N, CA, C, O and the ligand as a Tripos MOL2 file, in Angstrom:
@<TRIPOS>MOLECULE
protein
  269   267    68     0     0
PROTEIN
NO_CHARGES

@<TRIPOS>ATOM
      1 N         105.5620  112.7000  167.4110 N.3       1 MET1
      2 CA        104.6770  112.3530  166.3470 C.3       1 MET1
      3 C         105.2450  112.5780  164.9410 C.2       1 MET1
      4 O         105.8830  113.5960  164.6720 O.2       1 MET1
      5 N         105.0080  111.6400  164.0780 N.am      2 GLU2
      6 CA        105.6130  111.7000  162.7190 C.3       2 GLU2
      7 C         104.7430  112.5720  161.9060 C.2       2 GLU2
      8 O         103.5170  112.4820  161.9650 O.2       2 GLU2
      9 N         105.3680  113.4290  161.1350 N.am      3 GLN3
     10 CA        104.6560  114.3070  160.1870 C.3       3 GLN3
     11 C         104.3690  113.6290  158.8960 C.2       3 GLN3
     12 O         105.2430  113.0020  158.2980 O.2       3 GLN3
     13 N         103.1500  113.7500  158.4620 N.am      4 GLN4
     14 CA        102.6890  113.1920  157.1960 C.3       4 GLN4
     15 C         103.2410  113.9520  156.0850 C.2       4 GLN4
     16 O         103.5170  115.1440  156.2180 O.2       4 GLN4
     17 N         103.4240  113.2850  154.9350 N.am      5 ARG5
     18 CA        103.9420  114.0620  153.7710 C.3       5 ARG5
     19 C         102.6770  114.0110  152.7760 C.2       5 ARG5
     20 O         101.8080  113.1400  152.8270 O.2       5 ARG5
     21 N         102.7080  114.9950  151.9370 N.am      6 PHE6
     22 CA        101.7420  115.1110  150.9180 C.3       6 PHE6
     23 C         102.2760  115.6580  149.6500 C.2       6 PHE6
     24 O         103.3010  116.3370  149.6940 O.2       6 PHE6
     25 N         101.7170  115.4420  148.5950 N.am      7 ARG7
     26 CA        102.0960  115.9740  147.2860 C.3       7 ARG7
     27 C         101.1550  117.1860  146.8720 C.2       7 ARG7
     28 O          99.9430  117.0120  146.7520 O.2       7 ARG7
     29 N         101.7090  118.3240  146.6760 N.am      8 CYS8
     30 CA        100.8510  119.4200  146.3850 C.3       8 CYS8
     31 C          99.9760  119.2770  145.1940 C.2       8 CYS8
     32 O         100.4890  118.9260  144.1310 O.2       8 CYS8
     33 N          98.7290  119.5120  145.2710 N.am      9 ALA9
     34 CA         97.7870  119.3090  144.1400 C.3       9 ALA9
     35 C          98.0220  120.3720  143.0280 C.2       9 ALA9
     36 O          97.5100  120.2210  141.9190 O.2       9 ALA9
     37 N          98.7200  121.3390  143.2980 N.am     10 ALA10
     38 CA         98.9090  122.4050  142.2420 C.3      10 ALA10
     39 C         100.3300  122.2670  141.5620 C.2      10 ALA10
     40 O         100.4180  122.3490  140.3370 O.2      10 ALA10
     41 N         101.3820  122.0680  142.3120 N.am     11 CYS11
     42 CA        102.6890  122.0560  141.6870 C.3      11 CYS11
     43 C         103.3900  120.6870  141.8720 C.2      11 CYS11
     44 O         104.5530  120.5310  141.5000 O.2      11 CYS11
     45 N         102.6870  119.7190  142.4370 N.am     12 ASN12
     46 CA        103.2670  118.3060  142.6220 C.3      12 ASN12
     47 C         104.4970  118.2750  143.5040 C.2      12 ASN12
     48 O         105.1650  117.2420  143.5100 O.2      12 ASN12
     49 N         104.8470  119.2640  144.2190 N.am     13 LYS13
     50 CA        105.9420  119.2530  145.1520 C.3      13 LYS13
     51 C         105.5480  118.4830  146.3300 C.2      13 LYS13
     52 O         104.4000  118.5340  146.7700 O.2      13 LYS13
     53 N         106.6080  117.6670  146.9270 N.am     14 LEU14
     54 CA        106.3420  116.9340  148.1190 C.3      14 LEU14
     55 C         106.6820  117.8190  149.3110 C.2      14 LEU14
     56 O         107.7690  118.3900  149.4050 O.2      14 LEU14
     57 N         105.6740  117.9130  150.2510 N.am     15 ASP15
     58 CA        105.8570  118.8070  151.3670 C.3      15 ASP15
     59 C         105.3040  118.0880  152.6060 C.2      15 ASP15
     60 O         104.5810  117.0950  152.5140 O.2      15 ASP15
     61 N         105.6950  118.6570  153.8080 N.am     16 ARG16
     62 CA        105.2700  118.1270  155.0290 C.3      16 ARG16
     63 C         103.8940  118.7430  155.3700 C.2      16 ARG16
     64 O         103.6570  119.9370  155.1840 O.2      16 ARG16
     65 N         103.0180  117.8860  155.8700 N.am     17 GLU17
     66 CA        101.6820  118.3290  156.2480 C.3      17 GLU17
     67 C         101.5910  119.0780  157.5380 C.2      17 GLU17
     68 O         101.8430  118.5330  158.6120 O.2      17 GLU17
     69 N         101.2120  120.3880  157.4240 N.am     18 ARG18
     70 CA        101.1050  121.0680  158.7320 C.3      18 ARG18
     71 C          99.5960  121.0640  159.2370 C.2      18 ARG18
     72 O          99.3050  121.1150  160.4320 O.2      18 ARG18
     73 N          98.7240  121.0030  158.2700 N.am     19 VAL19
     74 CA         97.2880  120.8810  158.6460 C.3      19 VAL19
     75 C          96.8030  119.5450  158.1340 C.2      19 VAL19
     76 O          97.1670  119.1290  157.0340 O.2      19 VAL19
     77 N          95.9690  118.8540  158.9340 N.am     20 ALA20
     78 CA         95.4530  117.6000  158.5010 C.3      20 ALA20
     79 C          94.6760  117.7280  157.2480 C.2      20 ALA20
     80 O          93.7890  118.5760  157.1460 O.2      20 ALA20
     81 N          94.9940  116.8750  156.2480 N.am     21 GLY21
     82 CA         94.2810  116.8050  154.9640 C.3      21 GLY21
     83 C          94.8040  117.9480  154.0810 C.2      21 GLY21
     84 O          94.1280  118.2770  153.1070 O.2      21 GLY21
     85 N          95.8950  118.5420  154.3360 N.am     22 GLN22
     86 CA         96.4180  119.6100  153.4600 C.3      22 GLN22
     87 C          96.6830  119.0890  152.0920 C.2      22 GLN22
     88 O          97.1550  117.9580  151.9700 O.2      22 GLN22
     89 N          96.4220  119.8100  151.0750 N.am     23 ARG23
     90 CA         96.5030  119.4120  149.7020 C.3      23 ARG23
     91 C          97.4840  120.3250  148.8890 C.2      23 ARG23
     92 O          97.9560  119.9520  147.8160 O.2      23 ARG23
     93 N          97.7810  121.5980  149.4800 N.am     24 TYR24
     94 CA         98.5610  122.4390  148.6820 C.3      24 TYR24
     95 C          99.7350  122.9430  149.5770 C.2      24 TYR24
     96 O          99.5700  123.1350  150.7820 O.2      24 TYR24
     97 N         100.9210  123.1500  148.9500 N.am     25 CYS25
     98 CA        102.0910  123.5540  149.6770 C.3      25 CYS25
     99 C         101.9370  125.1440  149.9720 C.2      25 CYS25
    100 O         100.9370  125.7750  149.6290 O.2      25 CYS25
    101 N         103.0070  125.6970  150.6240 N.am     26 GLY26
    102 CA        102.8320  127.1190  150.9650 C.3      26 GLY26
    103 C         103.1180  128.1290  149.8770 C.2      26 GLY26
    104 O         103.0020  129.3350  150.0920 O.2      26 GLY26
    105 N         103.4860  127.6440  148.7290 N.am     27 ALA27
    106 CA        103.7680  128.6050  147.6620 C.3      27 ALA27
    107 C         102.5330  129.4900  147.3690 C.2      27 ALA27
    108 O         101.3820  129.0590  147.4410 O.2      27 ALA27
    109 N         102.8460  130.7150  147.0460 N.am     28 VAL28
    110 CA        101.8070  131.7860  146.9660 C.3      28 VAL28
    111 C         100.8330  131.3330  145.7910 C.2      28 VAL28
    112 O          99.6100  131.4100  145.9100 O.2      28 VAL28
    113 N         101.4550  130.8630  144.6690 N.am     29 LYS29
    114 CA        100.5260  130.4550  143.4920 C.3      29 LYS29
    115 C          99.6450  129.2640  143.8270 C.2      29 LYS29
    116 O          98.5390  129.1280  143.3050 O.2      29 LYS29
    117 N         100.1500  128.3990  144.7060 N.am     30 CYS30
    118 CA         99.3770  127.2370  145.1010 C.3      30 CYS30
    119 C          98.3220  127.6480  146.0620 C.2      30 CYS30
    120 O          97.2010  127.1490  145.9590 O.2      30 CYS30
    121 N          98.5900  128.5190  146.9930 N.am     31 GLN31
    122 CA         97.5710  129.0450  147.9570 C.3      31 GLN31
    123 C          96.4750  129.8090  147.2100 C.2      31 GLN31
    124 O          95.3080  129.7930  147.6030 O.2      31 GLN31
    125 N          96.8720  130.4730  146.1320 N.am     32 ARG32
    126 CA         95.8870  131.1990  145.3780 C.3      32 ARG32
    127 C          95.0110  130.3010  144.6780 C.2      32 ARG32
    128 O          93.8230  130.5940  144.5390 O.2      32 ARG32
    129 N          95.5130  129.1860  144.2050 N.am     33 LYS33
    130 CA         94.6660  128.2000  143.5100 C.3      33 LYS33
    131 C          93.7830  127.5530  144.4840 C.2      33 LYS33
    132 O          92.6330  127.2700  144.1480 O.2      33 LYS33
    133 N          94.2410  127.2790  145.7260 N.am     34 ARG34
    134 CA         93.4060  126.6770  146.7790 C.3      34 ARG34
    135 C          92.1880  127.5100  147.0240 C.2      34 ARG34
    136 O          91.0510  127.0430  147.0770 O.2      34 ARG34
    137 N          92.5130  128.8450  147.1800 N.am     35 LYS35
    138 CA         91.4650  129.8230  147.4960 C.3      35 LYS35
    139 C          90.4260  129.9060  146.3470 C.2      35 LYS35
    140 O          89.2220  129.9530  146.5970 O.2      35 LYS35
    141 N          90.8870  129.9230  145.1590 N.am     36 ASN36
    142 CA         89.9590  129.9490  143.9570 C.3      36 ASN36
    143 C          89.0840  128.7870  144.0640 C.2      36 ASN36
    144 O          87.8640  128.9340  143.9910 O.2      36 ASN36
    145 N          89.6500  127.5800  144.2420 N.am     37 LYS37
    146 CA         88.7860  126.3980  144.1780 C.3      37 LYS37
    147 C          87.8240  126.3970  145.3680 C.2      37 LYS37
    148 O          86.6790  125.9700  145.2270 O.2      37 LYS37
    149 N          88.2770  126.8750  146.5600 N.am     38 TRP38
    150 CA         87.3810  126.9620  147.6580 C.3      38 TRP38
    151 C          86.1960  127.8770  147.3420 C.2      38 TRP38
    152 O          85.0420  127.5360  147.5990 O.2      38 TRP38
    153 N          86.5210  129.0890  146.7580 N.am     39 ARG39
    154 CA         85.4740  130.0700  146.4550 C.3      39 ARG39
    155 C          84.4340  129.5190  145.5240 C.2      39 ARG39
    156 O          83.2260  129.6940  145.6900 O.2      39 ARG39
    157 N          84.9970  128.8100  144.4840 N.am     40 ARG40
    158 CA         84.1440  128.2250  143.4650 C.3      40 ARG40
    159 C          83.2420  127.1310  144.0620 C.2      40 ARG40
    160 O          82.0630  127.0590  143.7130 O.2      40 ARG40
    161 N          83.7630  126.2950  144.9400 N.am     41 GLU41
    162 CA         83.0510  125.2170  145.5730 C.3      41 GLU41
    163 C          81.9890  125.8370  146.5350 C.2      41 GLU41
    164 O          80.8920  125.2890  146.6400 O.2      41 GLU41
    165 N          82.2710  126.8970  147.1960 N.am     42 ARG42
    166 CA         81.3750  127.5150  148.1270 C.3      42 ARG42
    167 C          80.2240  128.0900  147.2790 C.2      42 ARG42
    168 O          79.0520  127.9150  147.6130 O.2      42 ARG42
    169 N          80.5540  128.7390  146.2400 N.am     43 TYR43
    170 CA         79.5080  129.3920  145.4140 C.3      43 TYR43
    171 C          78.6090  128.2510  144.8430 C.2      43 TYR43
    172 O          77.3850  128.3810  144.8380 O.2      43 TYR43
    173 N          79.1890  127.1960  144.3900 N.am     44 ALA44
    174 CA         78.3290  126.1430  143.9130 C.3      44 ALA44
    175 C          77.4530  125.4580  145.0090 C.2      44 ALA44
    176 O          76.3500  124.9780  144.7460 O.2      44 ALA44
    177 N          78.0010  125.4420  146.2250 N.am     45 ARG45
    178 CA         77.1540  124.8220  147.2850 C.3      45 ARG45
    179 C          76.0350  125.8320  147.6010 C.2      45 ARG45
    180 O          74.8880  125.4390  147.8110 O.2      45 ARG45
    181 N          76.3520  127.0660  147.6330 N.am     46 ASP46
    182 CA         75.2830  128.0710  147.8990 C.3      46 ASP46
    183 C          74.1460  128.0160  146.9210 C.2      46 ASP46
    184 O          72.9770  128.1320  147.2890 O.2      46 ASP46
    185 N          74.5170  127.8310  145.6190 N.am     47 ALA47
    186 CA         73.5470  127.7500  144.5870 C.3      47 ALA47
    187 C          72.7150  126.5640  144.7440 C.2      47 ALA47
    188 O          71.4990  126.6570  144.5760 O.2      47 ALA47
    189 N          73.3200  125.3470  145.0810 N.am     48 THR48
    190 CA         72.6120  124.1290  145.3340 C.3      48 THR48
    191 C          71.7470  124.3180  146.5200 C.2      48 THR48
    192 O          70.6060  123.8560  146.5040 O.2      48 THR48
    193 N          72.2010  124.9620  147.5480 N.am     49 TYR49
    194 CA         71.4210  125.1250  148.7790 C.3      49 TYR49
    195 C          70.1100  125.9690  148.4590 C.2      49 TYR49
    196 O          69.0260  125.6320  148.9360 O.2      49 TYR49
    197 N          70.2400  126.9980  147.6940 N.am     50 ARG50
    198 CA         69.1960  127.8480  147.3570 C.3      50 ARG50
    199 C          68.0870  127.0440  146.5190 C.2      50 ARG50
    200 O          66.8800  127.1810  146.7200 O.2      50 ARG50
    201 N          68.6030  126.2500  145.6240 N.am     51 ASP51
    202 CA         67.7230  125.4340  144.7790 C.3      51 ASP51
    203 C          66.9610  124.4530  145.6450 C.2      51 ASP51
    204 O          65.7320  124.4280  145.5880 O.2      51 ASP51
    205 N          67.6350  123.6470  146.4410 N.am     52 THR52
    206 CA         66.9750  122.6670  147.3150 C.3      52 THR52
    207 C          66.0490  123.2110  148.3210 C.2      52 THR52
    208 O          65.0320  122.5940  148.6380 O.2      52 THR52
    209 N          66.3790  124.3890  148.8530 N.am     53 ALA53
    210 CA         65.5440  125.0730  149.7910 C.3      53 ALA53
    211 C          64.1540  125.4050  149.1950 C.2      53 ALA53
    212 O          63.1290  125.2980  149.8670 O.2      53 ALA53
    213 N          64.1610  125.8110  147.9110 N.am     54 GLN54
    214 CA         63.0330  126.1580  147.2280 C.3      54 GLN54
    215 C          62.2720  124.9670  146.7600 C.2      54 GLN54
    216 O          61.0410  124.9760  146.7260 O.2      54 GLN54
    217 N          62.9760  123.9570  146.4040 N.am     55 ALA55
    218 CA         62.4200  122.7500  145.7390 C.3      55 ALA55
    219 C          61.4690  122.0160  146.7390 C.2      55 ALA55
    220 O          60.2910  121.8080  146.4510 O.2      55 ALA55
    221 N          62.0360  121.6250  147.9460 N.am     56 SER56
    222 CA         61.2040  120.8640  148.8320 C.3      56 SER56
    223 C          61.5670  121.0960  150.3480 C.2      56 SER56
    224 O          62.7180  121.3690  150.6890 O.2      56 SER56
    225 N          60.5420  120.9740  151.2240 N.am     57 THR57
    226 CA         60.8680  121.1080  152.5860 C.3      57 THR57
    227 C          61.0270  119.7430  153.2090 C.2      57 THR57
    228 O          61.5730  119.6080  154.3040 O.2      57 THR57
    229 N          60.5380  118.7050  152.4940 N.am     58 ALA58
    230 CA         60.7100  117.3060  153.0180 C.3      58 ALA58
    231 C          62.1100  116.9390  152.9680 C.2      58 ALA58
    232 O          62.6080  116.2570  153.8640 O.2      58 ALA58
    233 N          62.7860  117.3620  151.9510 N.am     59 ASP59
    234 CA         64.2860  116.9950  151.8230 C.3      59 ASP59
    235 C          65.1140  117.6340  152.9190 C.2      59 ASP59
    236 O          66.0810  117.0140  153.3630 O.2      59 ASP59
    237 N          64.8000  118.8250  153.3800 N.am     60 SER60
    238 CA         65.5930  119.4180  154.3930 C.3      60 SER60
    239 C          65.4490  118.7030  155.7000 C.2      60 SER60
    240 O          66.3130  118.8130  156.5700 O.2      60 SER60
    241 N          64.3610  117.9650  155.8560 N.am     61 CYS61
    242 CA         64.2120  117.2000  157.0520 C.3      61 CYS61
    243 C          65.1290  116.0890  157.0390 C.2      61 CYS61
    244 O          65.7460  115.8060  158.0660 O.2      61 CYS61
    245 N          65.2840  115.4110  155.9370 N.am     62 THR62
    246 CA         66.1980  114.1900  155.8270 C.3      62 THR62
    247 C          67.6220  114.7410  155.9400 C.2      62 THR62
    248 O          68.4620  114.0810  156.5510 O.2      62 THR62
    249 N          67.9200  115.8500  155.4150 N.am     63 ALA63
    250 CA         69.2760  116.3240  155.4690 C.3      63 ALA63
    251 C          69.5840  116.7140  156.9400 C.2      63 ALA63
    252 O          70.7190  116.4980  157.3640 O.2      63 ALA63
    253 N          68.7020  117.2430  157.6970 N.am     64 TRP64
    254 CA         68.9330  117.5280  159.0290 C.3      64 TRP64
    255 C          69.1410  116.2010  159.9580 C.2      64 TRP64
    256 O          69.9650  116.1690  160.8710 O.2      64 TRP64
    257 N          68.3400  115.1730  159.6300 N.am     65 ALA65
    258 CA         68.4490  113.9310  160.3420 C.3      65 ALA65
    259 C          69.7980  113.2140  160.0240 C.2      65 ALA65
    260 O          70.3250  112.4780  160.8590 O.2      65 ALA65
    261 N          70.3160  113.4360  158.8590 N.am     66 ARG66
    262 CA         71.5440  112.7610  158.4400 C.3      66 ARG66
    263 C          72.8190  113.2830  159.1840 C.2      66 ARG66
    264 O          73.8580  112.6250  159.2380 O.2      66 ARG66
    265 N          72.6650  114.4780  159.7370 N.am     67 ARG67
    266 CA         73.8890  115.1000  160.3920 C.3      67 ARG67
    267 C          74.2660  114.3210  161.6450 C.2      67 ARG67
    268 O          75.2350  114.6690  162.3200 O.2      67 ARG67
    269 ZN        102.4510  123.7970  145.4760 Zn       68 ZN68
@<TRIPOS>BOND
     1     1     2 1
     2     2     3 1
     3     3     4 2
     4     3     5 am
     5     5     6 1
     6     6     7 1
     7     7     8 2
     8     7     9 am
     9     9    10 1
    10    10    11 1
    11    11    12 2
    12    11    13 am
    13    13    14 1
    14    14    15 1
    15    15    16 2
    16    15    17 am
    17    17    18 1
    18    18    19 1
    19    19    20 2
    20    19    21 am
    21    21    22 1
    22    22    23 1
    23    23    24 2
    24    23    25 am
    25    25    26 1
    26    26    27 1
    27    27    28 2
    28    27    29 am
    29    29    30 1
    30    30    31 1
    31    31    32 2
    32    31    33 am
    33    33    34 1
    34    34    35 1
    35    35    36 2
    36    35    37 am
    37    37    38 1
    38    38    39 1
    39    39    40 2
    40    39    41 am
    41    41    42 1
    42    42    43 1
    43    43    44 2
    44    43    45 am
    45    45    46 1
    46    46    47 1
    47    47    48 2
    48    47    49 am
    49    49    50 1
    50    50    51 1
    51    51    52 2
    52    51    53 am
    53    53    54 1
    54    54    55 1
    55    55    56 2
    56    55    57 am
    57    57    58 1
    58    58    59 1
    59    59    60 2
    60    59    61 am
    61    61    62 1
    62    62    63 1
    63    63    64 2
    64    63    65 am
    65    65    66 1
    66    66    67 1
    67    67    68 2
    68    67    69 am
    69    69    70 1
    70    70    71 1
    71    71    72 2
    72    71    73 am
    73    73    74 1
    74    74    75 1
    75    75    76 2
    76    75    77 am
    77    77    78 1
    78    78    79 1
    79    79    80 2
    80    79    81 am
    81    81    82 1
    82    82    83 1
    83    83    84 2
    84    83    85 am
    85    85    86 1
    86    86    87 1
    87    87    88 2
    88    87    89 am
    89    89    90 1
    90    90    91 1
    91    91    92 2
    92    91    93 am
    93    93    94 1
    94    94    95 1
    95    95    96 2
    96    95    97 am
    97    97    98 1
    98    98    99 1
    99    99   100 2
   100    99   101 am
   101   101   102 1
   102   102   103 1
   103   103   104 2
   104   103   105 am
   105   105   106 1
   106   106   107 1
   107   107   108 2
   108   107   109 am
   109   109   110 1
   110   110   111 1
   111   111   112 2
   112   111   113 am
   113   113   114 1
   114   114   115 1
   115   115   116 2
   116   115   117 am
   117   117   118 1
   118   118   119 1
   119   119   120 2
   120   119   121 am
   121   121   122 1
   122   122   123 1
   123   123   124 2
   124   123   125 am
   125   125   126 1
   126   126   127 1
   127   127   128 2
   128   127   129 am
   129   129   130 1
   130   130   131 1
   131   131   132 2
   132   131   133 am
   133   133   134 1
   134   134   135 1
   135   135   136 2
   136   135   137 am
   137   137   138 1
   138   138   139 1
   139   139   140 2
   140   139   141 am
   141   141   142 1
   142   142   143 1
   143   143   144 2
   144   143   145 am
   145   145   146 1
   146   146   147 1
   147   147   148 2
   148   147   149 am
   149   149   150 1
   150   150   151 1
   151   151   152 2
   152   151   153 am
   153   153   154 1
   154   154   155 1
   155   155   156 2
   156   155   157 am
   157   157   158 1
   158   158   159 1
   159   159   160 2
   160   159   161 am
   161   161   162 1
   162   162   163 1
   163   163   164 2
   164   163   165 am
   165   165   166 1
   166   166   167 1
   167   167   168 2
   168   167   169 am
   169   169   170 1
   170   170   171 1
   171   171   172 2
   172   171   173 am
   173   173   174 1
   174   174   175 1
   175   175   176 2
   176   175   177 am
   177   177   178 1
   178   178   179 1
   179   179   180 2
   180   179   181 am
   181   181   182 1
   182   182   183 1
   183   183   184 2
   184   183   185 am
   185   185   186 1
   186   186   187 1
   187   187   188 2
   188   187   189 am
   189   189   190 1
   190   190   191 1
   191   191   192 2
   192   191   193 am
   193   193   194 1
   194   194   195 1
   195   195   196 2
   196   195   197 am
   197   197   198 1
   198   198   199 1
   199   199   200 2
   200   199   201 am
   201   201   202 1
   202   202   203 1
   203   203   204 2
   204   203   205 am
   205   205   206 1
   206   206   207 1
   207   207   208 2
   208   207   209 am
   209   209   210 1
   210   210   211 1
   211   211   212 2
   212   211   213 am
   213   213   214 1
   214   214   215 1
   215   215   216 2
   216   215   217 am
   217   217   218 1
   218   218   219 1
   219   219   220 2
   220   219   221 am
   221   221   222 1
   222   222   223 1
   223   223   224 2
   224   223   225 am
   225   225   226 1
   226   226   227 1
   227   227   228 2
   228   227   229 am
   229   229   230 1
   230   230   231 1
   231   231   232 2
   232   231   233 am
   233   233   234 1
   234   234   235 1
   235   235   236 2
   236   235   237 am
   237   237   238 1
   238   238   239 1
   239   239   240 2
   240   239   241 am
   241   241   242 1
   242   242   243 1
   243   243   244 2
   244   243   245 am
   245   245   246 1
   246   246   247 1
   247   247   248 2
   248   247   249 am
   249   249   250 1
   250   250   251 1
   251   251   252 2
   252   251   253 am
   253   253   254 1
   254   254   255 1
   255   255   256 2
   256   255   257 am
   257   257   258 1
   258   258   259 1
   259   259   260 2
   260   259   261 am
   261   261   262 1
   262   262   263 1
   263   263   264 2
   264   263   265 am
   265   265   266 1
   266   266   267 1
   267   267   268 2
@<TRIPOS>SUBSTRUCTURE
     1 MET1         2 RESIDUE 1 A MET
     2 GLU2         6 RESIDUE 1 A GLU
     3 GLN3        10 RESIDUE 1 A GLN
     4 GLN4        14 RESIDUE 1 A GLN
     5 ARG5        18 RESIDUE 1 A ARG
     6 PHE6        22 RESIDUE 1 A PHE
     7 ARG7        26 RESIDUE 1 A ARG
     8 CYS8        30 RESIDUE 1 A CYS
     9 ALA9        34 RESIDUE 1 A ALA
    10 ALA10       38 RESIDUE 1 A ALA
    11 CYS11       42 RESIDUE 1 A CYS
    12 ASN12       46 RESIDUE 1 A ASN
    13 LYS13       50 RESIDUE 1 A LYS
    14 LEU14       54 RESIDUE 1 A LEU
    15 ASP15       58 RESIDUE 1 A ASP
    16 ARG16       62 RESIDUE 1 A ARG
    17 GLU17       66 RESIDUE 1 A GLU
    18 ARG18       70 RESIDUE 1 A ARG
    19 VAL19       74 RESIDUE 1 A VAL
    20 ALA20       78 RESIDUE 1 A ALA
    21 GLY21       82 RESIDUE 1 A GLY
    22 GLN22       86 RESIDUE 1 A GLN
    23 ARG23       90 RESIDUE 1 A ARG
    24 TYR24       94 RESIDUE 1 A TYR
    25 CYS25       98 RESIDUE 1 A CYS
    26 GLY26      102 RESIDUE 1 A GLY
    27 ALA27      106 RESIDUE 1 A ALA
    28 VAL28      110 RESIDUE 1 A VAL
    29 LYS29      114 RESIDUE 1 A LYS
    30 CYS30      118 RESIDUE 1 A CYS
    31 GLN31      122 RESIDUE 1 A GLN
    32 ARG32      126 RESIDUE 1 A ARG
    33 LYS33      130 RESIDUE 1 A LYS
    34 ARG34      134 RESIDUE 1 A ARG
    35 LYS35      138 RESIDUE 1 A LYS
    36 ASN36      142 RESIDUE 1 A ASN
    37 LYS37      146 RESIDUE 1 A LYS
    38 TRP38      150 RESIDUE 1 A TRP
    39 ARG39      154 RESIDUE 1 A ARG
    40 ARG40      158 RESIDUE 1 A ARG
    41 GLU41      162 RESIDUE 1 A GLU
    42 ARG42      166 RESIDUE 1 A ARG
    43 TYR43      170 RESIDUE 1 A TYR
    44 ALA44      174 RESIDUE 1 A ALA
    45 ARG45      178 RESIDUE 1 A ARG
    46 ASP46      182 RESIDUE 1 A ASP
    47 ALA47      186 RESIDUE 1 A ALA
    48 THR48      190 RESIDUE 1 A THR
    49 TYR49      194 RESIDUE 1 A TYR
    50 ARG50      198 RESIDUE 1 A ARG
    51 ASP51      202 RESIDUE 1 A ASP
    52 THR52      206 RESIDUE 1 A THR
    53 ALA53      210 RESIDUE 1 A ALA
    54 GLN54      214 RESIDUE 1 A GLN
    55 ALA55      218 RESIDUE 1 A ALA
    56 SER56      222 RESIDUE 1 A SER
    57 THR57      226 RESIDUE 1 A THR
    58 ALA58      230 RESIDUE 1 A ALA
    59 ASP59      234 RESIDUE 1 A ASP
    60 SER60      238 RESIDUE 1 A SER
    61 CYS61      242 RESIDUE 1 A CYS
    62 THR62      246 RESIDUE 1 A THR
    63 ALA63      250 RESIDUE 1 A ALA
    64 TRP64      254 RESIDUE 1 A TRP
    65 ALA65      258 RESIDUE 1 A ALA
    66 ARG66      262 RESIDUE 1 A ARG
    67 ARG67      266 RESIDUE 1 A ARG
    68 ZN68       269 GROUP 0 **** ****
């Protein structure tokens, strides 16, 4: 199997993909960036989830059906 290559989203270095859809290389600073981004996105998603859960119950039905 041929390994995919990707360019790190943080330092622009070309690296071999070890995980499908990998965006950051193994450098500590890049991993830290990845974690920070993940945490921020998770927090944003949680906030959105809380808002929509309060806003309507009809929407949660559609969201469930879409899965
Ligand atoms: Zn990097």
